[in-house]
C-alpha positions as CSV (number, residue, x, y, z in Angstrom):
1,M,0.0,0.0,0.0
2,F,2.6,2.5,1.0
3,A,5.6,1.3,-1.0
4,I,8.7,3.5,-0.6
5,A,11.8,2.8,-2.7
6,A,15.0,1.9,-0.8
7,S,16.8,4.8,-2.5
8,T,14.3,7.2,-1.1
9,V,14.7,5.9,2.5
10,T,18.5,6.0,2.1
11,S,18.5,9.6,0.8
12,W,16.2,10.7,3.6
13,G,18.2,9.0,6.2
14,L,21.5,10.4,4.9
15,Y,20.6,13.9,3.9
16,V,17.9,14.7,6.5
17,L,18.0,12.5,9.5
18,L,21.8,12.3,9.9
19,P,22.3,16.1,10.1
20,I,19.5,16.3,12.6
21,F,21.3,13.6,14.6
22,I,24.6,15.5,14.4
23,A,22.9,18.7,15.6
24,F,21.5,16.7,18.5
25,L,25.0,15.4,19.3
26,F,26.2,19.0,19.4
27,F,23.5,19.8,22.0
28,I,24.5,16.7,24.1
29,V,28.2,17.6,24.0
30,W,27.3,21.2,25.0
31,D,25.2,20.0,27.9
32,I,27.8,17.5,29.1
33,S,30.6,20.2,29.0
34,K,28.4,22.6,31.0
35,K,27.5,20.0,33.6
36,S,31.1,18.7,34.0
37,E,32.5,22.2,34.1
38,A,35.0,21.4,31.4
39,G,36.0,25.0,31.0
40,R,36.5,27.0,27.9
41,A,39.5,25.0,26.6
42,G,37.9,21.6,27.2
43,T,34.7,22.7,25.6
44,F,36.6,24.0,22.6
45,W,38.5,20.8,22.1
46,I,35.3,18.7,22.4
47,F,33.5,20.8,19.8
48,L,36.6,20.9,17.6
49,A,36.6,17.1,17.4
50,L,32.9,16.8,16.8
51,G,32.9,19.7,14.4
52,A,35.7,18.1,12.3
53,G,33.5,15.1,11.8
54,F,30.6,17.2,10.7
55,V,32.8,19.2,8.3
56,G,34.0,16.0,6.9
57,F,30.4,14.9,6.3
58,L,29.6,18.2,4.6
59,L,32.8,17.9,2.4
60,K,31.7,14.4,1.4
61,L,28.3,15.7,0.3
62,L,29.9,18.6,-1.7
63,L,32.4,16.2,-3.4
64,E,29.5,13.9,-4.4
65,V,27.6,16.7,-6.0
66,A,30.8,18.0,-7.7
67,F,31.7,14.6,-9.1
68,Q,28.2,13.9,-10.3
69,R,28.0,17.3,-12.0
70,W,31.4,17.4,-13.7
71,F,32.5,13.8,-14.2
72,I,29.4,11.9,-15.0
């Protein structure tokens, strides 16, 4: 009755749900750093590590679009 293609589920999960999950992780890390009184330096390093992973994810998306547009 409600047939959804596997590619649709995958694209929704990758491009919509994963960024929402990453944003939720940023909130969790911020909350933990405040509760544990990590200080400014500790909070900076925690967010730098999580932010590097998020930037890597965004770069992957941009590279996929660039390769599809210019090489295929």
